[in-house]
PDB file of N, CA, C and O in Angstrom:
ATOM      1  N   MET A   1     -41.130  13.417-239.584  1.00  0.00           N
ATOM      2  CA  MET A   1     -41.536  12.047-239.737  1.00  0.00           C
ATOM      3  C   MET A   1     -40.592  11.173-238.909  1.00  0.00           C
ATOM      4  O   MET A   1     -39.373  11.338-238.946  1.00  0.00           O
ATOM      5  N   TYR A   2     -41.187  10.240-238.162  1.00  0.00           N
ATOM      6  CA  TYR A   2     -40.411   9.334-237.324  1.00  0.00           C
ATOM      7  C   TYR A   2     -40.451   7.934-237.923  1.00  0.00           C
ATOM      8  O   TYR A   2     -41.507   7.467-238.348  1.00  0.00           O
ATOM      9  N   HIS A   3     -39.329   7.283-237.955  1.00  0.00           N
ATOM     10  CA  HIS A   3     -39.246   5.910-238.453  1.00  0.00           C
ATOM     11  C   HIS A   3     -38.842   4.987-237.310  1.00  0.00           C
ATOM     12  O   HIS A   3     -37.818   4.306-237.373  1.00  0.00           O
ATOM     13  N   GLN A   4     -39.653   4.980-236.280  1.00  0.00           N
ATOM     14  CA  GLN A   4     -39.374   4.149-235.111  1.00  0.00           C
ATOM     15  C   GLN A   4     -39.590   2.688-235.473  1.00  0.00           C
ATOM     16  O   GLN A   4     -40.673   2.321-235.930  1.00  0.00           O
ATOM     17  N   ASN A   5     -38.595   1.863-235.278  1.00  0.00           N
ATOM     18  CA  ASN A   5     -38.747   0.446-235.589  1.00  0.00           C
ATOM     19  C   ASN A   5     -38.255  -0.439-234.453  1.00  0.00           C
ATOM     20  O   ASN A   5     -37.963  -1.618-234.658  1.00  0.00           O
ATOM     21  N   ASP A   6     -38.164   0.126-233.265  1.00  0.00           N
ATOM     22  CA  ASP A   6     -37.780  -0.671-232.109  1.00  0.00           C
ATOM     23  C   ASP A   6     -38.588  -0.195-230.911  1.00  0.00           C
ATOM     24  O   ASP A   6     -38.908   0.987-230.784  1.00  0.00           O
ATOM     25  N   ALA A   7     -38.906  -1.131-230.046  1.00  0.00           N
ATOM     26  CA  ALA A   7     -39.652  -0.809-228.839  1.00  0.00           C
ATOM     27  C   ALA A   7     -39.524  -1.985-227.887  1.00  0.00           C
ATOM     28  O   ALA A   7     -39.296  -3.116-228.316  1.00  0.00           O
ATOM     29  N   PHE A   8     -39.668  -1.723-226.609  1.00  0.00           N
ATOM     30  CA  PHE A   8     -39.620  -2.747-225.596  1.00  0.00           C
ATOM     31  C   PHE A   8     -40.964  -3.468-225.564  1.00  0.00           C
ATOM     32  O   PHE A   8     -41.995  -2.836-225.332  1.00  0.00           O
ATOM     33  N   LEU A   9     -40.969  -4.790-225.794  1.00  0.00           N
ATOM     34  CA  LEU A   9     -42.189  -5.608-225.759  1.00  0.00           C
ATOM     35  C   LEU A   9     -42.347  -6.217-224.374  1.00  0.00           C
ATOM     36  O   LEU A   9     -41.361  -6.569-223.727  1.00  0.00           O
ATOM     37  N   TYR A  10     -43.592  -6.340-223.920  1.00  0.00           N
ATOM     38  CA  TYR A  10     -43.841  -6.983-222.631  1.00  0.00           C
ATOM     39  C   TYR A  10     -45.186  -7.689-222.658  1.00  0.00           C
ATOM     40  O   TYR A  10     -46.052  -7.376-223.474  1.00  0.00           O
ATOM     41  N   GLY A  11     -45.345  -8.637-221.762  1.00  0.00           N
ATOM     42  CA  GLY A  11     -46.600  -9.353-221.656  1.00  0.00           C
ATOM     43  C   GLY A  11     -46.549 -10.379-220.541  1.00  0.00           C
ATOM     44  O   GLY A  11     -45.476 -10.813-220.120  1.00  0.00           O
ATOM     45  N   ALA A  12     -47.725 -10.758-220.070  1.00  0.00           N
ATOM     46  CA  ALA A  12     -47.855 -11.791-219.048  1.00  0.00           C
ATOM     47  C   ALA A  12     -49.215 -12.439-219.211  1.00  0.00           C
ATOM     48  O   ALA A  12     -50.178 -11.793-219.624  1.00  0.00           O
ATOM     49  N   GLY A  13     -49.288 -13.711-218.886  1.00  0.00           N
ATOM     50  CA  GLY A  13     -50.556 -14.402-219.047  1.00  0.00           C
ATOM     51  C   GLY A  13     -50.705 -15.567-218.102  1.00  0.00           C
ATOM     52  O   GLY A  13     -49.742 -16.027-217.489  1.00  0.00           O
ATOM     53  N   LEU A  14     -51.949 -16.039-217.993  1.00  0.00           N
ATOM     54  CA  LEU A  14     -52.288 -17.194-217.174  1.00  0.00           C
ATOM     55  C   LEU A  14     -53.229 -18.097-217.954  1.00  0.00           C
ATOM     56  O   LEU A  14     -54.022 -17.629-218.771  1.00  0.00           O
ATOM     57  N   ILE A  15     -53.132 -19.404-217.693  1.00  0.00           N
ATOM     58  CA  ILE A  15     -54.034 -20.383-218.309  1.00  0.00           C
ATOM     59  C   ILE A  15     -54.595 -21.268-217.204  1.00  0.00           C
ATOM     60  O   ILE A  15     -53.850 -21.795-216.377  1.00  0.00           O
ATOM     61  N   PHE A  16     -55.912 -21.424-217.198  1.00  0.00           N
ATOM     62  CA  PHE A  16     -56.608 -22.338-216.298  1.00  0.00           C
ATOM     63  C   PHE A  16     -57.259 -23.398-217.173  1.00  0.00           C
ATOM     64  O   PHE A  16     -57.967 -23.073-218.125  1.00  0.00           O
ATOM     65  N   SER A  17     -57.019 -24.665-216.852  1.00  0.00           N
ATOM     66  CA  SER A  17     -57.542 -25.729-217.701  1.00  0.00           C
ATOM     67  C   SER A  17     -58.081 -26.875-216.851  1.00  0.00           C
ATOM     68  O   SER A  17     -57.416 -27.342-215.926  1.00  0.00           O
ATOM     69  N   LYS A  18     -59.274 -27.314-217.171  1.00  0.00           N
ATOM     70  CA  LYS A  18     -59.887 -28.507-216.590  1.00  0.00           C
ATOM     71  C   LYS A  18     -60.293 -29.415-217.746  1.00  0.00           C
ATOM     72  O   LYS A  18     -59.910 -29.161-218.888  1.00  0.00           O
ATOM     73  N   LYS A  19     -61.050 -30.449-217.475  1.00  0.00           N
ATOM     74  CA  LYS A  19     -61.392 -31.429-218.511  1.00  0.00           C
ATOM     75  C   LYS A  19     -62.100 -30.812-219.712  1.00  0.00           C
ATOM     76  O   LYS A  19     -61.714 -31.070-220.852  1.00  0.00           O
ATOM     77  N   LYS A  20     -63.126 -30.004-219.477  1.00  0.00           N
ATOM     78  CA  LYS A  20     -63.943 -29.496-220.590  1.00  0.00           C
ATOM     79  C   LYS A  20     -63.884 -27.986-220.763  1.00  0.00           C
ATOM     80  O   LYS A  20     -64.559 -27.440-221.636  1.00  0.00           O
ATOM     81  N   ILE A  21     -63.095 -27.305-219.950  1.00  0.00           N
ATOM     82  CA  ILE A  21     -63.026 -25.846-220.047  1.00  0.00           C
ATOM     83  C   ILE A  21     -61.564 -25.391-219.978  1.00  0.00           C
ATOM     84  O   ILE A  21     -60.746 -25.955-219.253  1.00  0.00           O
ATOM     85  N   LYS A  22     -61.277 -24.365-220.749  1.00  0.00           N
ATOM     86  CA  LYS A  22     -59.952 -23.756-220.737  1.00  0.00           C
ATOM     87  C   LYS A  22     -60.149 -22.249-220.782  1.00  0.00           C
ATOM     88  O   LYS A  22     -60.860 -21.735-221.646  1.00  0.00           O
ATOM     89  N   ILE A  23     -59.513 -21.533-219.843  1.00  0.00           N
ATOM     90  CA  ILE A  23     -59.610 -20.082-219.783  1.00  0.00           C
ATOM     91  C   ILE A  23     -58.200 -19.508-219.842  1.00  0.00           C
ATOM     92  O   ILE A  23     -57.327 -19.893-219.064  1.00  0.00           O
ATOM     93  N   GLU A  24     -57.992 -18.589-220.768  1.00  0.00           N
ATOM     94  CA  GLU A  24     -56.694 -17.950-220.937  1.00  0.00           C
ATOM     95  C   GLU A  24     -56.869 -16.442-220.787  1.00  0.00           C
ATOM     96  O   GLU A  24     -57.866 -15.873-221.233  1.00  0.00           O
ATOM     97  N   GLY A  25     -55.914 -15.823-220.171  1.00  0.00           N
ATOM     98  CA  GLY A  25     -55.919 -14.372-220.043  1.00  0.00           C
ATOM     99  C   GLY A  25     -54.502 -13.842-220.151  1.00  0.00           C
ATOM    100  O   GLY A  25     -53.563 -14.452-219.639  1.00  0.00           O
ATOM    101  N   CYS A  26     -54.348 -12.710-220.813  1.00  0.00           N
ATOM    102  CA  CYS A  26     -53.024 -12.100-220.888  1.00  0.00           C
ATOM    103  C   CYS A  26     -53.164 -10.591-221.071  1.00  0.00           C
ATOM    104  O   CYS A  26     -54.189 -10.073-221.514  1.00  0.00           O
ATOM    105  N   ILE A  27     -52.102  -9.934-220.714  1.00  0.00           N
ATOM    106  CA  ILE A  27     -52.002  -8.504-220.945  1.00  0.00           C
ATOM    107  C   ILE A  27     -50.660  -8.291-221.635  1.00  0.00           C
ATOM    108  O   ILE A  27     -49.652  -8.857-221.212  1.00  0.00           O
ATOM    109  N   ALA A  28     -50.635  -7.491-222.680  1.00  0.00           N
ATOM    110  CA  ALA A  28     -49.422  -7.332-223.474  1.00  0.00           C
ATOM    111  C   ALA A  28     -49.387  -5.944-224.100  1.00  0.00           C
ATOM    112  O   ALA A  28     -50.406  -5.262-224.208  1.00  0.00           O
ATOM    113  N   GLY A  29     -48.197  -5.549-224.504  1.00  0.00           N
ATOM    114  CA  GLY A  29     -48.046  -4.269-225.164  1.00  0.00           C
ATOM    115  C   GLY A  29     -46.600  -4.016-225.534  1.00  0.00           C
ATOM    116  O   GLY A  29     -45.757  -4.910-225.470  1.00  0.00           O
ATOM    117  N   TYR A  30     -46.336  -2.804-225.916  1.00  0.00           N
ATOM    118  CA  TYR A  30     -44.965  -2.385-226.170  1.00  0.00           C
ATOM    119  C   TYR A  30     -44.830  -0.909-225.822  1.00  0.00           C
ATOM    120  O   TYR A  30     -45.813  -0.168-225.815  1.00  0.00           O
ATOM    121  N   ALA A  31     -43.616  -0.498-225.538  1.00  0.00           N
ATOM    122  CA  ALA A  31     -43.356   0.876-225.109  1.00  0.00           C
ATOM    123  C   ALA A  31     -42.406   1.541-226.096  1.00  0.00           C
ATOM    124  O   ALA A  31     -41.211   1.246-226.111  1.00  0.00           O
ATOM    125  N   GLY A  32     -42.932   2.425-226.907  1.00  0.00           N
ATOM    126  CA  GLY A  32     -42.114   3.185-227.848  1.00  0.00           C
ATOM    127  C   GLY A  32     -41.533   4.416-227.186  1.00  0.00           C
ATOM    128  O   GLY A  32     -41.750   4.652-225.997  1.00  0.00           O
ATOM    129  N   TYR A  33     -40.807   5.188-227.940  1.00  0.00           N
ATOM    130  CA  TYR A  33     -40.167   6.375-227.376  1.00  0.00           C
ATOM    131  C   TYR A  33     -40.567   7.676-228.057  1.00  0.00           C
ATOM    132  O   TYR A  33     -40.116   8.742-227.640  1.00  0.00           O
ATOM    133  N   VAL A  34     -41.390   7.620-229.083  1.00  0.00           N
ATOM    134  CA  VAL A  34     -41.796   8.830-229.791  1.00  0.00           C
ATOM    135  C   VAL A  34     -43.032   9.461-229.126  1.00  0.00           C
ATOM    136  O   VAL A  34     -43.264  10.663-229.257  1.00  0.00           O
ATOM    137  N   ASN A  35     -43.816   8.649-228.417  1.00  0.00           N
ATOM    138  CA  ASN A  35     -45.028   9.084-227.716  1.00  0.00           C
ATOM    139  C   ASN A  35     -46.132   9.556-228.652  1.00  0.00           C
ATOM    140  O   ASN A  35     -46.882  10.474-228.320  1.00  0.00           O
ATOM    141  N   ILE A  36     -46.232   8.933-229.813  1.00  0.00           N
ATOM    142  CA  ILE A  36     -47.339   9.174-230.735  1.00  0.00           C
ATOM    143  C   ILE A  36     -47.989   7.824-231.006  1.00  0.00           C
ATOM    144  O   ILE A  36     -47.636   7.128-231.958  1.00  0.00           O
ATOM    145  N   LYS A  37     -48.950   7.464-230.149  1.00  0.00           N
ATOM    146  CA  LYS A  37     -49.652   6.185-230.251  1.00  0.00           C
ATOM    147  C   LYS A  37     -48.692   5.002-230.354  1.00  0.00           C
ATOM    148  O   LYS A  37     -48.921   4.082-231.139  1.00  0.00           O
ATOM    149  N   ASP A  38     -47.629   5.025-229.572  1.00  0.00           N
ATOM    150  CA  ASP A  38     -46.652   3.941-229.645  1.00  0.00           C
ATOM    151  C   ASP A  38     -46.464   3.230-228.308  1.00  0.00           C
ATOM    152  O   ASP A  38     -45.408   2.655-228.044  1.00  0.00           O
ATOM    153  N   SER A  39     -47.505   3.275-227.463  1.00  0.00           N
ATOM    154  CA  SER A  39     -47.451   2.562-226.184  1.00  0.00           C
ATOM    155  C   SER A  39     -48.771   1.843-225.910  1.00  0.00           C
ATOM    156  O   SER A  39     -49.391   2.083-224.873  1.00  0.00           O
ATOM    157  N   PRO A  40     -49.216   0.967-226.816  1.00  0.00           N
ATOM    158  CA  PRO A  40     -50.488   0.291-226.605  1.00  0.00           C
ATOM    159  C   PRO A  40     -50.400  -0.755-225.495  1.00  0.00           C
ATOM    160  O   PRO A  40     -49.338  -1.322-225.237  1.00  0.00           O
ATOM    161  N   LEU A  41     -51.523  -0.993-224.857  1.00  0.00           N
ATOM    162  CA  LEU A  41     -51.661  -2.022-223.844  1.00  0.00           C
ATOM    163  C   LEU A  41     -52.967  -2.747-224.139  1.00  0.00           C
ATOM    164  O   LEU A  41     -54.015  -2.112-224.264  1.00  0.00           O
ATOM    165  N   VAL A  42     -52.913  -4.078-224.252  1.00  0.00           N
ATOM    166  CA  VAL A  42     -54.060  -4.862-224.683  1.00  0.00           C
ATOM    167  C   VAL A  42     -54.332  -5.973-223.674  1.00  0.00           C
ATOM    168  O   VAL A  42     -53.410  -6.640-223.204  1.00  0.00           O
ATOM    169  N   LEU A  43     -55.604  -6.162-223.349  1.00  0.00           N
ATOM    170  CA  LEU A  43     -56.058  -7.255-222.498  1.00  0.00           C
ATOM    171  C   LEU A  43     -56.750  -8.280-223.388  1.00  0.00           C
ATOM    172  O   LEU A  43     -57.629  -7.923-224.173  1.00  0.00           O
ATOM    173  N   ARG A  44     -56.361  -9.552-223.275  1.00  0.00           N
ATOM    174  CA  ARG A  44     -56.982 -10.620-224.067  1.00  0.00           C
ATOM    175  C   ARG A  44     -57.512 -11.714-223.141  1.00  0.00           C
ATOM    176  O   ARG A  44     -56.804 -12.174-222.246  1.00  0.00           O
ATOM    177  N   LEU A  45     -58.753 -12.124-223.360  1.00  0.00           N
ATOM    178  CA  LEU A  45     -59.380 -13.205-222.621  1.00  0.00           C
ATOM    179  C   LEU A  45     -59.953 -14.206-223.614  1.00  0.00           C
ATOM    180  O   LEU A  45     -60.533 -13.818-224.628  1.00  0.00           O
ATOM    181  N   LYS A  46     -59.790 -15.501-223.322  1.00  0.00           N
ATOM    182  CA  LYS A  46     -60.292 -16.529-224.223  1.00  0.00           C
ATOM    183  C   LYS A  46     -60.824 -17.693-223.401  1.00  0.00           C
ATOM    184  O   LYS A  46     -60.182 -18.126-222.444  1.00  0.00           O
ATOM    185  N   THR A  47     -61.997 -18.203-223.771  1.00  0.00           N
ATOM    186  CA  THR A  47     -62.606 -19.347-223.109  1.00  0.00           C
ATOM    187  C   THR A  47     -62.949 -20.393-224.157  1.00  0.00           C
ATOM    188  O   THR A  47     -63.514 -20.076-225.204  1.00  0.00           O
ATOM    189  N   GLU A  48     -62.603 -21.645-223.866  1.00  0.00           N
ATOM    190  CA  GLU A  48     -62.960 -22.770-224.730  1.00  0.00           C
ATOM    191  C   GLU A  48     -63.755 -23.781-223.914  1.00  0.00           C
ATOM    192  O   GLU A  48     -63.358 -24.140-222.805  1.00  0.00           O
ATOM    193  N   LEU A  49     -64.874 -24.236-224.461  1.00  0.00           N
ATOM    194  CA  LEU A  49     -65.680 -25.286-223.858  1.00  0.00           C
ATOM    195  C   LEU A  49     -65.699 -26.478-224.800  1.00  0.00           C
ATOM    196  O   LEU A  49     -65.982 -26.326-225.989  1.00  0.00           O
ATOM    197  N   ALA A  50     -65.402 -27.662-224.281  1.00  0.00           N
ATOM    198  CA  ALA A  50     -65.363 -28.861-225.113  1.00  0.00           C
ATOM    199  C   ALA A  50     -66.681 -29.624-225.005  1.00  0.00           C
ATOM    200  O   ALA A  50     -67.205 -29.847-223.913  1.00  0.00           O
ATOM    201  N   PHE A  51     -67.198 -30.012-226.157  1.00  0.00           N
ATOM    202  CA  PHE A  51     -68.382 -30.856-226.262  1.00  0.00           C
ATOM    203  C   PHE A  51     -67.975 -32.068-227.090  1.00  0.00           C
ATOM    204  O   PHE A  51     -68.208 -32.103-228.298  1.00  0.00           O
ATOM    205  N   GLY A  52     -67.369 -33.061-226.445  1.00  0.00           N
ATOM    206  CA  GLY A  52     -66.771 -34.166-227.193  1.00  0.00           C
ATOM    207  C   GLY A  52     -65.524 -33.656-227.886  1.00  0.00           C
ATOM    208  O   GLY A  52     -64.650 -33.076-227.242  1.00  0.00           O
ATOM    209  N   LYS A  53     -65.431 -33.864-229.199  1.00  0.00           N
ATOM    210  CA  LYS A  53     -64.282 -33.377-229.965  1.00  0.00           C
ATOM    211  C   LYS A  53     -64.481 -31.952-230.479  1.00  0.00           C
ATOM    212  O   LYS A  53     -63.532 -31.326-230.952  1.00  0.00           O
ATOM    213  N   VAL A  54     -65.687 -31.447-230.390  1.00  0.00           N
ATOM    214  CA  VAL A  54     -66.010 -30.102-230.858  1.00  0.00           C
ATOM    215  C   VAL A  54     -65.814 -29.109-229.712  1.00  0.00           C
ATOM    216  O   VAL A  54     -66.148 -29.401-228.563  1.00  0.00           O
ATOM    217  N   LYS A  55     -65.267 -27.931-230.035  1.00  0.00           N
ATOM    218  CA  LYS A  55     -65.032 -26.899-229.019  1.00  0.00           C
ATOM    219  C   LYS A  55     -65.746 -25.608-229.391  1.00  0.00           C
ATOM    220  O   LYS A  55     -65.712 -25.182-230.545  1.00  0.00           O
ATOM    221  N   GLY A  56     -66.382 -24.995-228.426  1.00  0.00           N
ATOM    222  CA  GLY A  56     -66.922 -23.653-228.577  1.00  0.00           C
ATOM    223  C   GLY A  56     -65.908 -22.665-228.033  1.00  0.00           C
ATOM    224  O   GLY A  56     -65.309 -22.902-226.984  1.00  0.00           O
ATOM    225  N   VAL A  57     -65.710 -21.553-228.742  1.00  0.00           N
ATOM    226  CA  VAL A  57     -64.680 -20.585-228.371  1.00  0.00           C
ATOM    227  C   VAL A  57     -65.282 -19.188-228.281  1.00  0.00           C
ATOM    228  O   VAL A  57     -66.058 -18.781-229.145  1.00  0.00           O
ATOM    229  N   LEU A  58     -64.921 -18.462-227.234  1.00  0.00           N
ATOM    230  CA  LEU A  58     -65.309 -17.070-227.063  1.00  0.00           C
ATOM    231  C   LEU A  58     -64.066 -16.312-226.635  1.00  0.00           C
ATOM    232  O   LEU A  58     -63.407 -16.699-225.670  1.00  0.00           O
ATOM    233  N   SER A  59     -63.733 -15.230-227.344  1.00  0.00           N
ATOM    234  CA  SER A  59     -62.548 -14.454-226.980  1.00  0.00           C
ATOM    235  C   SER A  59     -62.842 -12.963-227.084  1.00  0.00           C
ATOM    236  O   SER A  59     -63.674 -12.517-227.874  1.00  0.00           O
ATOM    237  N   LEU A  60     -62.125 -12.214-226.254  1.00  0.00           N
ATOM    238  CA  LEU A  60     -62.269 -10.767-226.183  1.00  0.00           C
ATOM    239  C   LEU A  60     -60.882 -10.142-226.197  1.00  0.00           C
ATOM    240  O   LEU A  60     -59.982 -10.594-225.489  1.00  0.00           O
ATOM    241  N   GLN A  61     -60.715  -9.115-226.996  1.00  0.00           N
ATOM    242  CA  GLN A  61     -59.491  -8.318-226.993  1.00  0.00           C
ATOM    243  C   GLN A  61     -59.901  -6.867-226.771  1.00  0.00           C
ATOM    244  O   GLN A  61     -60.691  -6.310-227.534  1.00  0.00           O
ATOM    245  N   GLN A  62     -59.358  -6.263-225.719  1.00  0.00           N
ATOM    246  CA  GLN A  62     -59.747  -4.911-225.337  1.00  0.00           C
ATOM    247  C   GLN A  62     -58.517  -4.038-225.176  1.00  0.00           C
ATOM    248  O   GLN A  62     -57.593  -4.382-224.439  1.00  0.00           O
ATOM    249  N   GLY A  63     -58.507  -2.909-225.865  1.00  0.00           N
ATOM    250  CA  GLY A  63     -57.443  -1.940-225.674  1.00  0.00           C
ATOM    251  C   GLY A  63     -57.618  -1.250-224.340  1.00  0.00           C
ATOM    252  O   GLY A  63     -58.718  -0.813-224.001  1.00  0.00           O
ATOM    253  N   VAL A  64     -56.537  -1.151-223.579  1.00  0.00           N
ATOM    254  CA  VAL A  64     -56.607  -0.556-222.252  1.00  0.00           C
ATOM    255  C   VAL A  64     -56.253   0.927-222.303  1.00  0.00           C
ATOM    256  O   VAL A  64     -56.771   1.716-221.513  1.00  0.00           O
ATOM    257  N   ARG A  65     -55.391   1.303-223.210  1.00  0.00           N
ATOM    258  CA  ARG A  65     -54.991   2.708-223.363  1.00  0.00           C
ATOM    259  C   ARG A  65     -55.546   3.270-224.663  1.00  0.00           C
ATOM    260  O   ARG A  65     -56.028   2.527-225.516  1.00  0.00           O
ATOM    261  N   GLU A  66     -55.474   4.581-224.804  1.00  0.00           N
ATOM    262  CA  GLU A  66     -55.966   5.254-226.012  1.00  0.00           C
ATOM    263  C   GLU A  66     -55.170   4.866-227.257  1.00  0.00           C
ATOM    264  O   GLU A  66     -55.670   5.001-228.373  1.00  0.00           O
ATOM    265  N   ASP A  67     -53.942   4.386-227.081  1.00  0.00           N
ATOM    266  CA  ASP A  67     -53.121   3.993-228.231  1.00  0.00           C
ATOM    267  C   ASP A  67     -53.702   2.795-228.973  1.00  0.00           C
ATOM    268  O   ASP A  67     -53.355   2.553-230.129  1.00  0.00           O
ATOM    269  N   PHE A  68     -54.575   2.051-228.321  1.00  0.00           N
ATOM    270  CA  PHE A  68     -55.197   0.872-228.931  1.00  0.00           C
ATOM    271  C   PHE A  68     -56.667   0.926-228.558  1.00  0.00           C
ATOM    272  O   PHE A  68     -57.126   0.166-227.705  1.00  0.00           O
ATOM    273  N   ASP A  69     -57.393   1.809-229.187  1.00  0.00           N
ATOM    274  CA  ASP A  69     -58.746   2.162-228.770  1.00  0.00           C
ATOM    275  C   ASP A  69     -59.808   1.386-229.550  1.00  0.00           C
ATOM    276  O   ASP A  69     -60.622   1.984-230.254  1.00  0.00           O
ATOM    277  N   TYR A  70     -59.801   0.056-229.427  1.00  0.00           N
ATOM    278  CA  TYR A  70     -60.906  -0.711-229.991  1.00  0.00           C
ATOM    279  C   TYR A  70     -61.059  -2.028-229.274  1.00  0.00           C
ATOM    280  O   TYR A  70     -60.167  -2.469-228.550  1.00  0.00           O
ATOM    281  N   THR A  71     -62.215  -2.660-229.485  1.00  0.00           N
ATOM    282  CA  THR A  71     -62.571  -3.917-228.838  1.00  0.00           C
ATOM    283  C   THR A  71     -62.906  -4.931-229.914  1.00  0.00           C
ATOM    284  O   THR A  71     -63.580  -4.613-230.893  1.00  0.00           O
ATOM    285  N   THR A  72     -62.431  -6.158-229.727  1.00  0.00           N
ATOM    286  CA  THR A  72     -62.755  -7.253-230.642  1.00  0.00           C
ATOM    287  C   THR A  72     -63.384  -8.381-229.845  1.00  0.00           C
ATOM    288  O   THR A  72     -62.832  -8.807-228.830  1.00  0.00           O
ATOM    289  N   LEU A  73     -64.522  -8.864-230.289  1.00  0.00           N
ATOM    290  CA  LEU A  73     -65.191 -10.010-229.685  1.00  0.00           C
ATOM    291  C   LEU A  73     -65.312 -11.082-230.760  1.00  0.00           C
ATOM    292  O   LEU A  73     -65.819 -10.819-231.851  1.00  0.00           O
ATOM    293  N   ARG A  74     -64.854 -12.272-230.459  1.00  0.00           N
ATOM    294  CA  ARG A  74     -64.921 -13.375-231.417  1.00  0.00           C
ATOM    295  C   ARG A  74     -65.600 -14.568-230.774  1.00  0.00           C
ATOM    296  O   ARG A  74     -65.434 -14.825-229.582  1.00  0.00           O
ATOM    297  N   PHE A  75     -66.354 -15.280-231.562  1.00  0.00           N
ATOM    298  CA  PHE A  75     -66.914 -16.543-231.100  1.00  0.00           C
ATOM    299  C   PHE A  75     -66.933 -17.501-232.273  1.00  0.00           C
ATOM    300  O   PHE A  75     -67.053 -17.097-233.429  1.00  0.00           O
ATOM    301  N   GLY A  76     -66.813 -18.771-231.951  1.00  0.00           N
ATOM    302  CA  GLY A  76     -66.771 -19.749-233.029  1.00  0.00           C
ATOM    303  C   GLY A  76     -66.823 -21.168-232.518  1.00  0.00           C
ATOM    304  O   GLY A  76     -66.939 -21.422-231.319  1.00  0.00           O
ATOM    305  N   ILE A  77     -66.733 -22.080-233.456  1.00  0.00           N
ATOM    306  CA  ILE A  77     -66.756 -23.509-233.179  1.00  0.00           C
ATOM    307  C   ILE A  77     -65.568 -24.143-233.877  1.00  0.00           C
ATOM    308  O   ILE A  77     -65.357 -23.924-235.070  1.00  0.00           O
ATOM    309  N   HIS A  78     -64.791 -24.928-233.143  1.00  0.00           N
ATOM    310  CA  HIS A  78     -63.688 -25.690-233.723  1.00  0.00           C
ATOM    311  C   HIS A  78     -64.161 -27.114-233.940  1.00  0.00           C
ATOM    312  O   HIS A  78     -64.552 -27.800-232.995  1.00  0.00           O
ATOM    313  N   VAL A  79     -64.125 -27.553-235.177  1.00  0.00           N
ATOM    314  CA  VAL A  79     -64.513 -28.914-235.517  1.00  0.00           C
ATOM    315  C   VAL A  79     -63.306 -29.601-236.118  1.00  0.00           C
ATOM    316  O   VAL A  79     -62.792 -29.148-237.141  1.00  0.00           O
ATOM    317  N   PRO A  80     -62.830 -30.701-235.504  1.00  0.00           N
ATOM    318  CA  PRO A  80     -61.659 -31.390-236.065  1.00  0.00           C
ATOM    319  C   PRO A  80     -61.990 -32.044-237.396  1.00  0.00           C
ATOM    320  O   PRO A  80     -63.078 -32.584-237.596  1.00  0.00           O
ATOM    321  N   ILE A  81     -61.017 -31.980-238.304  1.00  0.00           N
ATOM    322  CA  ILE A  81     -61.146 -32.587-239.628  1.00  0.00           C
ATOM    323  C   ILE A  81     -60.074 -33.659-239.750  1.00  0.00           C
ATOM    324  O   ILE A  81     -59.018 -33.544-239.128  1.00  0.00           O
ATOM    325  N   SER A  82     -60.315 -34.656-240.507  1.00  0.00           N
ATOM    326  CA  SER A  82     -59.352 -35.750-240.683  1.00  0.00           C
ATOM    327  C   SER A  82     -57.976 -35.220-241.062  1.00  0.00           C
ATOM    328  O   SER A  82     -57.871 -34.247-241.808  1.00  0.00           O
ATOM    329  N   LYS A  83     -56.924 -35.848-240.557  1.00  0.00           N
ATOM    330  CA  LYS A  83     -55.568 -35.438-240.814  1.00  0.00           C
ATOM    331  C   LYS A  83     -55.199 -35.586-242.293  1.00  0.00           C
ATOM    332  O   LYS A  83     -54.255 -34.942-242.750  1.00  0.00           O
ATOM    333  N   ASN A  84     -55.905 -36.399-243.033  1.00  0.00           N
ATOM    334  CA  ASN A  84     -55.578 -36.676-244.435  1.00  0.00           C
ATOM    335  C   ASN A  84     -56.281 -35.761-245.422  1.00  0.00           C
ATOM    336  O   ASN A  84     -56.278 -36.039-246.621  1.00  0.00           O
ATOM    337  N   VAL A  85     -56.889 -34.666-244.944  1.00  0.00           N
ATOM    338  CA  VAL A  85     -57.625 -33.770-245.842  1.00  0.00           C
ATOM    339  C   VAL A  85     -56.678 -32.986-246.738  1.00  0.00           C
ATOM    340  O   VAL A  85     -56.969 -32.815-247.922  1.00  0.00           O
ATOM    341  N   PHE A  86     -55.555 -32.505-246.214  1.00  0.00           N
ATOM    342  CA  PHE A  86     -54.650 -31.678-247.005  1.00  0.00           C
ATOM    343  C   PHE A  86     -53.374 -32.386-247.243  1.00  0.00           C
ATOM    344  O   PHE A  86     -52.480 -31.846-247.894  1.00  0.00           O
TER     345      PHE A  86
END
């Protein structure tokens, strides 16, 4: 049994933003030393479109290596709520 609790973290990303659109992309992961599913690499992409104060959001997270072998797709709507709600 291995109790690995340290690993080298890495990542890089870019953001493109205009008036009504924002696109973010990054790649990130960590490098363990046991070599048992401890070197995942993940690609994340996110797009936001503004319609007035409301934003539509679409994001994708994709595992690049077998250590992180799944895909997540999210979509949603951000609606601002009054600051005095909570």
